[in-house]
N, C-alpha and C positions, 0 to 999 in steps of 0.2 A: 167736299167738292174741290176739284183741282183746276185752277185757272192758269193757263200759259199764254203770255202775250209778249210781243216785242222781242222774241228770241231769235238769235242768229242760227241758221241751219248748219252749224259746223261744231265740231268738238274741239275745244281749245286744248293745245298741248303745251301751253306755257308753264303751267304751275304744277300739275300732277300727272302721274302716269294713270292709265286706265284703271288699274287695280286700286290705287289709292283713292281715286275719285269715287269708285263704287263703295269703298269702305266709308268715305266721308258722307256720301249720300245716304247710306244705311243708317249712320249715326244721326244725321239730320232728321230723316223721316221717322226714326224711333221716337223723336220728340213729339211727332204728330200723335202717336199712340197715347202719350201721356196726357194729351189734350182732349182725348175722346172719353166721355164718361164711361166708367166700367160697365154700367148697365146697358150701354149701347153697343159694346164690343161683341161681335159675333151674333148680333141680333138685327141691327138696322142696316139695310142696304145703303151704300154710299151713292148709288145711282138708281133711284126708284123708278126705273122704266119698266114697262110691261114685260114680264117674263124674265127679268133680271134676277139672278140668284143673290140672296143676302149672304153676308159673311157668316161663316160657320166656325165652329171651334175644333177643327180637325188637327190643329197644331198648337203647341204651347209657346211658339216663338213670338215674342212681342212685336218684333219688327215685321214678321210676315203677317200677323194679325192686323197690324196697322196699315200696311201698304198694299196688300194683295187686292184690296178694293180700288186702290188708286192706279195700280199698274196691272192691267189684265190684257192677255193676248187672245181673248175670245173664249168660246166654249159656253156650254149651257144652252138654254132655250133661246130662240131668236127674239131679239128685242126690237121694238119700234124705233125708228130713227129719231133721235132727240133733236129738238129745235131750240133756237134762241128764245122763242116765246115760252117754250116749255121750261127752259132753264130759269127764266125770270119768274114764272108761275111757282115753280118749286122753291125758289128762294123766298118769295113772298109768303108762301104757305109754311115756311120753315121746315120743308122736307130736306133742305140742305142747311144744316145747322153749323157746319164747320167748313170754311172756305180756305183752301191753301192756294197761295198765289206764287207763281214762278215768273220772273220778269228778267228781260235782257235789255240791251242798249236801245232797242226800238221804242221803249217808253220814254226815253230821254231826248230822242232826236227832235220831237216837237218843241222842246225847250231850247233848242239851238245847239245841243251837243252832238257832234257827228258820231256815228257809230264807227265800228272798227273796220268793217270789211266792204262797205259799199264802194264800188269802183269810182274813182275820181275824187270823191270828197270824204271818204272814210279815213279814220285816223292812220291806219296802216299805209295808206297811199300818200300821206302827208308827213311821213317820218324821215324822208330822205335827208332833211336838213340836219339830222342828228348823226349822220355817218354810221348807221347801224349795220352790222354784218347781215342782219335780216330783221324784219319788222318786230317780230315777237321778242327779240332780245331785250327790248326796253323794259320788259316785265320779268326777266329772268334774273335770279339772285346772283348767279355767277358773273353775268355781265354788269350787274349793279355794283358788285364789289370792284370790278375792273374800272368802271366809269359810271359813277352815279349821276353825272350832270344831265344826260338826256332824260332820265326819269323825273328829276325834279323840275326840269324845264316844262315837261308835259304836265306834271302835277300842278304847276302854277296856273296853267291854262284851264285845268279842270277843277280847280279848287272851289269848294262850296262858297256861294255868295256871288259868283259870276253868272249863275243861271238860276231860274226859278222853276218850281214844280208846275206841272200842267194838269189838265183834267184827269188824266189817268192816275197820277199819284194821289190826287184828292179822292178819287173813287175808292182806292184801297183804304184810305183813311176813313171814308164813309162806311166801308165794310166793318172796320174796327169799331166805329161809333155804334153800329147796329149789333155789335157783339157777334158778328159772323166770321171775322178774320181769326183763323187759328194760327197761321204763320205766313210770312212773306219771305220767299227766297229770291234774292236779287243778285244778278251778276254785276250790277253797277257800283261804281265807287264814287259817284258824283254827290252822294248825300242828299239827293232830292226827296227820298222817302222820309228821312228824318225832318227835313225842312217843311214837308207837307204836314207834319204832325203825327206821323206813324211812330208809336213808341219803340225805342231800341229793342226792348224785350220781345217785340213781335217780329223782329227782323233777323234773318240769317244772311249776312252780307258775304256771300260766298267768295268773292274776289277781293275782299278787303274794304276798308273805309278810311276816310280822312279824319274820323272822329278821334282815333287813337294812333299812336306811333310807338314803335318798339326799336330799341337799339339792336343792331344785328350782332353786336359783340357781347355786351353784358346783359342784354334782355331787359334793360330798364324801360319802364313804361312812361309815356308822356301823353298829355292831352294834345290833340291835333292843333288846337287853337294856339298853344304855346309855340308852335313851330311856324306859325303864319308869318311873323315879321321876317324871319330868315328866308322863307320860301318866296315871299313877294319881292324881296330885295335881291334875289338871285344868289343868295348864299346857301351852300349845301349844309344842312343841319348836321352837327356832329356831337356825339356824346363822348366825352373823354372822362368818363366816370372813373376809369381805372388808370393807375400808374404803378408799374412794378419797380420797386427800389431794391437793388441787390447790393449788399456791402459786406466786406470782411469775411469772405468765404472762398474756398477753393473749388466749390461745386464738383466735388469728386465722390461724395457719398450719396448713393441712391436710396430711396426714390426722391429725396429732397432735391437733388441736382436737376432732375428732369423738369421741375416746376418752372425753371427759367425759360424753357422752350415750349411750355404747354399753353402759354397765353396766345391769344389771337395776334396776328401780325400787325394789326392796327393799334394794339396797346403799347404805349411808350414804355421802354425799359431804360432805367438809369443804373449803370454800374459804377459804384464808388469802391475801389479796391486797389490793392497793391499791384496785382497782376491781372492780365486778361485771363478769364476762366470760362469754362463751359462753352456755350455757343459763341461767345465773344472771342474766345481764343481760336475758334475755327474760321474766323473772318467771314461768317455768314450773317453779317450785321443787317439789320432792317433799317428802313428810313427813319423810324421813330426812336432808334437806339441812341443813347448818349453814354459816353465812357469818360470817367474822371479817374485817372490813375494816380496813385500816391498814397500817403498816409490817410487812413479812413477818417480820423478826427478832423484833419485839415480839410478833407473833401467835404464833410458834412458842414464845417464852418463856412466854406465857400457857398454851399447851397443855402444855408441860413442867411448869409449876407445878401444873396440874390433875392430871397423871399422878403427881406426887411424884417426878419424876426429876431434880430440880435438882442435887443433889449428884453424881449419876452423870454428868450432862452436864458439870458443871464439872470433874470429875476427868478426864474424857475429853479435854476441851479443854486442860487444864493439862498432861497427859501429852504431847499433840501439840505444845504450845508448847515444853516442855522438850526434846523431840526435835529441834525446829527450831533451838533455841539451841545445842545440843550439836553439831549438824552444821555450823553457821556457825562455831563456835569451832575445829573441826577443820580447816576450810578456811583 
């Protein structure tokens, strides 16, 4: 059984092209097929109305077998018009043993979260304060790289904990409790489904979630809760997981030389070298680039001093020297 509620009657163009969306939806609904018992496939009608044809085994495509009962454009014998009372009766009699839920912003508006497109009070109508070129830009990765502040400002307002689930969310949890929920596909990023107690494995959060975060450069994963202090204090969370240290090279031999320019523009690069080389010699420096020209050993010593690692490095070198002297004496 497929339930759709709270959906906006528009196709979002923020995240995916039409073709990529179709590909994603096919992948998602292929998961439905894995949730239907093998003995039920091709035998049980997903909508047991009078005259409705049951699923047949005319094709070996798992995706088609799983979804052609969900998406139908008519055909076959005429069926009696289904009613809400009939839906409830079939659920109680377990004629609908697998319920798939699709939900949009409309299920969260009763919790006080504005939807995106309602005139006057929708989120898109209230984004002028962020000086966006157009409303949808706040969710586009290219604009995010250019100016991430608007997204994190909005994220602070929508962050889980500011709002509570409503009856609709708990109804879906009840479906799960009664072992009827096969999967819930949600467009919402507010996390109210999880807060209502719907297990994450039962959710496909199609537009993302605050539960996890990923660095756009190095792809490191974080728990959403780890970023909460920065988010609430207005600080843009940053991962500087990587630093590229280049030293003692002419950067003339390929493919090694190209590595210096292959890292993302947000990754800091430190050149400790006698001369400017590679991209540094072309004067196309990035804001995160640092250059220290001169003797390499002196340059590294300067860095060690700045780090406060002088004693540790001296001890490491002294231990290595003692080991070398001992080995020489033994020989």
